[in-house]
N, C-alpha and C positions, 0 to 999 in steps of 0.2 A: 558411355562415351559421349553421347549428346549432351548430358548434364555437364561433363567436364569441359566440353567446348563452350557451352553457354556461360559457365562460370568464368572461363578465361576471357571470353568476349566482354562480359560485364566488367571484369577487372580492368581490362584495357580501356574501356569506355570511361570508367570512373577516373583512371589516371589522366586521360585526356581532358576530361571535364575540369579536373582540379588544375591542370596546366592552363586551360583556357580561361579559368577564373582568375588567373594571375598568381598562381602558386607554383613553386618548384617542389616536386615530390621526390622523396627518396624512400625506398622500402629497405628495412634492415631486419636481420634475424639476430636479435640481441640475446647473448648468452646469459643464463642465470647461474647461480653459484653451483648448481649440480650439473651444469653442462647442457641442459635443455634450452633450446633457442625459441624465442617468442617473436612472431611476426609483428613488426612495428612500422606504421606509416608516419613519416615526418613531412609536414607541409610548411614551406617558408614563403611569405609574401614576396613577390618578385621585386616590388618597388620599395621594400623596407630598407632603411639605413641603420647602421649601428647594431649593437647587440640587443637581442630580443629575449624576453622571458618565454617560457613554455607554458602552454595550456595542454594538459595531459588527461586522457581518459583511457581506461582499460575496460574491455568488454568481452562477453561470450557471444555477442550477436553479430560479429563480422565488421571489420574496419572499412570495408569497401563503401558501404552506405555513408559512413562518416566522412570519407574522403570526397564523396559525391555531394554531401550536404552543404559544402561551402558555397556551392552554386545557388542553392535554394533561398538563401537569405543574404543577399549582398549588402544589406544595410545592418546586418547583425554586428553590434559593436564588439563582440567577442571574436567571432571567426574572421572579422575584417578589422580588428582593432590593434594590429601590430604585434601579433604573437606567433611563435612557432607552435603549430598545431600538431598534436601527437595522439595517435590512437594505437593501442596494442591489443592484439587478440590474446586472450588468456590461454593457459595450458590446455592443450587438447582440442582447441576449437579453431576451425577454419585453417588458416595457413601456419599456425603455431604447432610446435612439437609437443610431446608429452601427453599425459592423460588428463582428461577433464574429471574433476570431482565437484559435485554440486556443493556450493558454499563450503569450500575446502576449510576444514577446522584448523585451529592454530597448531603450529608445529611444535615439536620438542626442541626447545632452544639449546639444549645440552648437545645436540648433534649439529655439527657445523654445516653439514650439507643438507640438513632438513629444510623443507620449503613450505611456504604457505603464501597467501596473497600479499601479506605485509612484506615478506622477504622478496618476492618477485617485483613488487612496486619499487622497493628500495634499490634493487639491483638495476632495474630499468632506468631509474632517475640517475643513478651513478654513471651508467653508460652514456646517457644523453648529455649530461653536462660535460663529460670528458670528450665526447666524440662528435658532437654536432657543432659545426663552426658558428661563430658570431652569436652565441647565447650569452645571457647576462648572469647565469648561474642561479636563476630563480625559477621555481616551478609552481604552478597552480593546478590543482586537480579537481575534476568535476565529473558528474555522471548521474544518470537517472536510474532507479530501480536496482538491478543487479550491479551496474557500473557505479551506482551510488554507494552500495555496500562495499564495493572494491575501493572506493575512495575513503570510506571509514577505515578499512583495513590498512590502507597506506599511512593514515594519520596515527595509527597505534604506535608504530615505530618509524617515525618520519625521518626520511633522509634530510640532512641539514638544508638542502636546497628547496625542500618543500615548504613554501611560505604561506600558502592559503589552500583551503579545501572547501568545496561546496558539494556535500552529499545531498542528493535530491531524491526523496522517496526511498531512502535506504531501508530495507527490512532490518529489524532488530531482533526478532524472536519468531521463528517460523512455526512455533507451537502456540504461543500466547496470543498473537494478534496480527501476523502478516500473511504472506501468500498461502501457506499450506494449512494452517489451522487458526481458528479464533476460539480462545477459551476452551481448547480441547476438541471443538467440533471441526471435523475434517472438511476442508474446501474441496469438494470432490471434483467438480468440473475443471477448475483451475489446476488443482494438484495433479490430476491425471493427464490433462492436455499439455501442461508445461513440462512435466517430467518426461513424458514420451517424446516431446519435441527436442528437449535439450540433450537427451541421452540416445538419440537416434543415430549419432555419429559425429564426425567432426563438424558437419554442417547441421542445421536445425531443420528437421522435417516434421511437419504436422501429422498427427494421427488421422488416418482416412476413416471417417464415419461412413457407415452404410445407410443411415437415415438422415434426412434433412433437419429433423428436430431432435436435438440432443437430449431434451427432456424425455422423449419417448425412448431414445437409445439407452439412457442410463436406467430408466424404469424397467425396461425389458431385460436389462443385464441381470437384475436381481441383486443378491448380496455382493459385497465388495470382493469376496473370495473368488468370484467368477472372473475378475480382471486377470489374474495370473493363470487361471485355469483355461480361459478361452483365448487370451490375447498376448499377454506379456511373457508367460512361461518363466518367470523368475529371471528374466534377462535384463531388467531395468533396475539398477541399484537404488535409485531413489524410491521407486515404488516398493521395493523389498524393505527399505528402511521404514516406510509408512507402516507396513504390515508388522514389522518386528518391534516397533516402538510406538504403540498407540497412546501411551501416557507420557507425561513430562519427566522423562528419565535422563540419565547421564548423557545419552546421545544428543538430545535437544539442548540440554543445558550447555554442553560443550560448544554448540554453534551459536548460542546466544551472544549478542554484542555487548550488552551492558556489563557483564562481569569482566570483560576485557578492557573496558574503558577506564582510564585513570584521569590524571589531570589533563586539561586541555593543552596539547602540545603545539597545535597549529591553529591559527585563526580559522574558525569554522562557521559557515553559513548553512544551516539546516533548512531545506526547502520542502514544503508540503502543500497539498491541495485538499480543500474541504471535501471534494467528491472524488477522491482517489479510490478507485475500485480495487486496487491491489495492495498498496503499502501506505496507509495513513498512520497506523499505529507506530511504525518504525521511526520516522523522522521526529515525531513528538517525543517518543521514549528516549531516543538518542540525545536530543536537546536537553531534556530534563535531567538525564544522567550526567552529562557533561557540566550542566550548570551547577551541580553540587560542589564542583572543584574549581569553578572559573572565578579566580580572584582578580584578574586583570582585564576582564571584559573582552574576551576573544570568542565567546560562543554566542551565536545569533540565531534567530528563528524568523523565517518568513513563510506565511501561509496565505495562499491566494485562492480564488474561486475556480480552482482547476481540478480536472480529472488527473489520472496518472500520466505525468509528463506534459501536462498542459502548458507549463511554463516555456516549453520548447516550441510551441505552435507560432506560426508566423504572426498571428494577430491576437487571438485569445479574447475577442470581444464577446463571444457566445459560448455557452456550454448547454447542450440540449436545448430546452426551451428558454433558458435564462439569457437575457441581454444586459450586459454590464455597462453599456453606454460608451465604452472606449476600449482601446487595444491594450488590455491588461498585460498580456504576455510580453508584448513588444516594449511597453513602457517599463516593465519590470527589468528586462535585460538592459535597457538603456540607462535607466535612473538608479538602479539598485545594484544588479549583479556586476555589470561592467565596471562601474566606478569602484566597487568593492575590491575586485580583483586588481585593478590598476593601483589602488592604494598600497597593496602589499607587494606587487610584482614590478611596479614602475615608479615607485615613490611619488605617485600622484597625491593630490590633497586628500586629507581624510574624509571619509564619507559620514554624513550625519545619519547614521543608522541606529534606530533604537534597539533595545534588547530584543524586543519582539515587534514584528510588523505584520499585522493581520488585516485581511480584507473583510469588512463587514457587509455581507450580502444582505440585501434588503435596502440598506442605505446606499450600497455600492461605492463605499469610500474606504480608503486605507486608514487603519487606526494604529497608533503608536503606543507601546506599553513599556514600562520599565521592568516588568517581569511577566512571565506566562507560566501558569494561569495568573491573571491579574488579582491583586489583593482587594481592589475596590469593587468587588461584586458581593451580592447577597445570595447565598444558597437558598433557593426558594422552591419548596415542594409543590408539586401539582398532583392532586389526589384523584385516583379513580373512584368514581361515585356511581350511584344507582342511575338507571335510565341512560347509561353510556355517556355520562357527563364527566368532564375533566374540570377540576376546580382548585382554586388556591385555598379553599376551606377544607379542613380534614373531615372525614366521614363521621357520622354519629350512629350508624347502624351497628347492630350487635355482631357477634363473632361469626355468624353463619352467613353473612352477606357475601355473595361471590357472583361471578359470571363464569359460565362453563362452556366448553366446546369439546368436540371429539376430534382427536388427531389421529389420522389413519395413515401409516407408511405406505399403504397401497394407493393412496390418493393425495400425494403431497402438494403443498402450495408452490406453484412456480415462483421463482424469484424475479423474473421478468416476463413480459408478455410473450406467449408462444406464437409461432415456432421460435425456439431458442437455437440460434445458429452456434456452431462451434466458436469458442472463445476468439480465435484470431482469423476466422473466416471472413471473406469479403462480404460486406453488408451486415456484419455482426454489430449489434448495439452494445456490446460488452463495454466499450470505452465510456459510455454515457448512461448506463443503466441506473446509477444512483440518483439520477435526476428524472427518472421515469415517473409518470403520473400513476399514483398508487390506486386510483379508482378502478383499475383493471381487476382488482381483488374484491370489489364491493359485493359480489354475490357469493363469496365464500363464507360458509358458516363457521369455519375453523380459523378465521381471522377476526379478532375482536378489537373494536375501536372505542375510544372515549374521546370526546372533544369538548372544548370550552364554548361558551357563547362568543359572539363576535367581540373582538378586543375593543375597548373604549379608547385605549391609547396604545402607542407603540410599546412593545416590550423587547428590550435588547439583552441579549445574553453574550457573555464572553468568558470562556474558561470551560471547566470540566462538567460534563453532564453525567448523572448517575440514575439508574433505575433501581428501586427497591421493590422487588416483587414477592409477594406472599402467595404461594401456590401449592397445589397438591395434584397428584395423578393417581389413577387406578393402576398404572403400570409400576415398574420398578426403575425406570430411567425416563428422562424426558429432555428435550431441548426447549429453551425459552428464547424467543427472538422478540426484541423490543425495538420499536421505531418511534422516533419523534418526527412529527410531520407538521408542515405549514399548509393549512387549507385556505386557498385563495377564495375571495368572495366571488359570487356569480357576476358581479359587475366589473370584474377586472377584464380589460379589453383584450389583453394578450393571452392570459391563462385563466379564464373563467372556471371556478370550482376546482382548480388543479390541486392535487395533493402532492406536495414536494417533500421528500425525505430530507431532514436536516441532520439527523443522527440515527444510528442503528447499531445493533450488535446481537450476537447469538452467544448463548451460554449453555454448555452441556451439563445437565443437572448432576451427574455423577461426581463432578469436581467441586461441588458446593462447599465442601469442608477442606479443600486444599487441591491445588492443581496437580499435585503428585500423589493424591489419595483418592482414587476412584472408589466410590461406594454406592451400592444400590439405594434407591429411594424407598422408604416404607410406603406401601400403598395407603393412600388417604391422609398421610401426615402432611401438615401444613409446614412448609419450609420457607425460609427467607433466602432469596437469591438477590445478591448485590451485583449489578451488572454495569460495568464501566462503559458508558456510551461515548467516551473520548471527549475531545474538546471542540468547540465551535465558537464563532463570532458571527452572530446573526441577528437581524432586526425583523421581528414579527410586526407587520404593519397594522395600524389601526383598521379595523374591519375584517382582519383575517382571524382565523381560529387556530388554536393549538390542538393537535391531535396526538394521542398516545395509542399505539397499536401493538397487540401481542399475538403471536402465532407460534407453532411448534415445528413447522417444516418450512424449508426455503430451498427448493430443489430445482436443478442439481448443483446449485452453488454450494450447499452443505449436504453432506451425505445423510441418508435417512437414519435416524436413531431407531433401533428396533423397539424401543420402549419397554423392552424386557432386558434387564441387566445381564450382559454377557461380559466376560473378562476382556475380550478383544473384538470390537465391532468389525474389524477387517476380516475376521474369521467366523462371523455370525452366519447362521444357517437361515434359510427362508422361513422355517417355522418359528424363528425367534421374533419376527416382525408382527407386532399385534397393535390393533387399534386401542386407544386408551382415552378416558375422559379426563380432561385437565380442568381444574378450577383456579381462577385468579381472584383472590379475596380483596375486598374493598370495605372493610369494616373498621371500627374504632380500634379493635384488638389487632387486626391484620391490615393496616392502612397502606396498601400498595400505592406507590407514587413515583414520580420522576422529579429529580432534583435539578433545577435549572439555575445557572449562575447569572442572576439578573444584575445588570449594571445599575448602580445607584444613581 
């Protein structure tokens, strides 16, 4: 009862704050085609004249914070730019009716009453343009993360009134590279904590850990099979889906966005952040897929020096230890996002927006490109060499040259400095961990590094980074984690000797011959692993060093690979987890290297 009262009080306070900020609020229960009603908040500026366009977002995270947020940024050119602001709780969440389904798959369109997020967005827009007074019949949609994905879904079958869409950090494929898996490796801490939060009920309640350090909690848990046995008891659909679908099967393929994308139907601005700890793969993948059919230049990409949702911050001058010298997020909204929406929703002058606008960290300047990845770069291999050197020159050693380490699932490498608080706990460093100083791992024998000499000149990269790793294991499965790191000089005033991750990725070895073909690794066999480290625009400054780093555990971000091939790691037994010796080869026959897109 106390919770109900507090929620009601918070809702009343949000309504009052929105009114105080100069908005008239109306709450509606908008009917969908199957009769389910979705709670929707509409805010209209009190001092606005004439007919206004809509800015619309849909969310599983509660519309009350959205209604309250109009107070937080009075100079935001979107929330205070002469728009009807609309937020809708999706099915089964907060004040909306119906049942929540995580990333609801596409409907059977042969059934007239079948629903999905595309149809709900369509029905909501239809109701808004017909029933909200003094609108101009145009809608722009936007959202970050899950709301970003909902924006993409709305653009698949756009209502005629939908004139512009800005999906930000939208996931594209939850198995290949977004929230739940990366290249088949399960993102344990995020997947568990997010699924339990989202499926705790109509409201989102965080899982209550009984240890302050989740590294210790997950390690004591043991095999993943203990999750249902001890805690969830098959009551959480998304966790049950993880267990039932460990490989890239029809379940994951049906959820994937790219197969659903056709021609660009609505002008789209895809927004991403170089240090997005949740969904960096998604927006880049969606942009690249849409670009294949974009003949009239309606598909755009903006990537800034942000973490997940950093473009929504009031200022955005800093991220972790990095200082960009000016208010990147505030300027993005004022100079890019707001004029872009105004162009399509208000007939404002056209925006001089390039095909791709990326922030070059290191130089701390925006760069304009006529395509992404740009064609004006040179793929440049950097080879792993003897004495832990990284070099532009290929190795001359024979076939047996390698560096080895023992990977032990009982003693995994932490992905950030301990104690590791729960993902969304107060004080958690989850939002900025990708900018953490990697020196905290310097005493680990199971983290192997190679570095260049101090650079004589700046090296600028723009585009896709790839690692080609030649490696073997004494086990029958292995994970390979590769990081590209900028090592600052000891003379740097702000960040002496700092090791800043520029790119990173994990690859589960069983999928080396195909993401839908898990196969054991033959003990001792040298295999080639091609690992996509995604894209980046970065300037390694003169005097800095470039480092490549390899390890095989990243806990509890990534679940522990037993290193013994089992058909389903979610059902593995404690006896399956064994230490193994891994070799990373660096010879003329097996030249492990990282390919960087160096700007000419």
